[in-house]
Residue, then its C-alpha position, 0 to 999 in steps of 0.5 A: m152258581k149259574l147252572n146249578n144241577k144242570i146237565a150238559f153235554v160239550t162236544g171237542a172237550a179234551q182241549g182249547m176251548g171245549a176243555a175251558i167250557v167244562r171247567e167253567f161249567v162245572q165251577q158253576g154247578a153243572t154236571v158235565y158229559a165231556a165228549d171227544i173223539n180222542e179217548q185218552a185225551i178226554v180222560a185226562s182232561v177230566a181227571e182233575l174235576n172231582g167227578k162233575a165232569r164224565a168223559l164220553v168218547c163221541n165221533v160227532m160225525d157218526e149218527a150212531s156215536v152221538q146216539a149212544a151218548m145220548q143214550r148213555i145220558t138218558e140212562e145215568v142221569g134221565r135228561l139233557d139241559i144244555l148242549v154245546n156244540n164246540a167240536g170243530t176242525g180245519s185244514v190250511d188249503s187254498f181253494l184251488d187245491t182243496p181235496v174233496e176229502h178235507w172238504d167232507r172232513v171240515v164240513g162233516v165235523n163242524l156242520k153235520g156234527s152239529f146238526l147230528c149232536a142237536r138233533e139227538a139233544a132236542r129230541l131227548m129235551v122234548a122227550k123229558e119236557t126240558a127247557g134247555t138250550i143249544i149253543n152252537f160254534s160259529s167263527t168270525g170268518a163266516v162273516t168276514g170270509e176269511g179263511p179257507s172256504h171249507y172252514v168258511a162255509s161250514k161255520a156260516g152253515v152252523m149260524g143258518l142252523t141256529r136260525s132254524l133251530a131257533r124258530e123251530l124249538a122256541p115252542y118247546r122252551i128250547r133256546v138256540n144260540t151261537i157263539v162266533p169266537g175271533p182268533t182265540d189262543t187254541p191248539m187249533m191256531a198251532g197249525i197256522p202259518d205265523e205270518w196269517m197268525q200275525s196278520m190276524i192279530a194286527a187286525i185286532p183292535l183289542g190287539r190280542l188273541g182272545q183266551p178259551v176262558e172268555i169264551a167259556r164265560a159267554a157259553a155259561f152265560l148262554a146256558s143259564d137262566e140269566a139268557s131266558f129270553i135270548t134265542g137266534q142270536n149270534i153272540t160274538i167275542n172276537g175283540g173288535s175284528a169284525f161287527i156282526 
């Protein structure tokens, strides 16, 4: 098993790609702290994983909440090997009609949340001298520009964050990479108008949406020792819809 005896912290873990990552990591031998802002949903999501995943309520936009999550991990298992910054959000807004509160929320979850979780995870990894790995989540839209401005800007920022962290944390043996999904069959996609959805699918050379398990398998590879010489990279999983 690729992740045997590893300790992982996965955000946005109650559904979609996050839930798939938790399941894949458990199957690969990891103990997973599965975090989400929705307590009921995260408890239900991990209920059938035989105690190998532990539900944890965390608001990634709130510094104290992230620090409390890391403190719990420290007290219970003493270290962290893997962070997956999967938590994300979006809303369908044209640029000219984007409310400031929508901008703040999308950038807050997608970019600020990734920063806070990465900072606290890296602090724990450095303190325990753990050769860890951080996996951030961007989007193909960060390169193509397709999508609402707040979402595209936040996901482009995640790519920049990854590059900076990869250089700064390399001396501590901490690898940092970004998974860049294309259109994927997740609950977030349910809010997209059907006209947009059909247009996206038509632009994918492989002719379909990605599946969460396909993203999860890539995350497990990046988190494993098999990827020990990979850092600062964008790993694109999009059916050929864009070449990055």
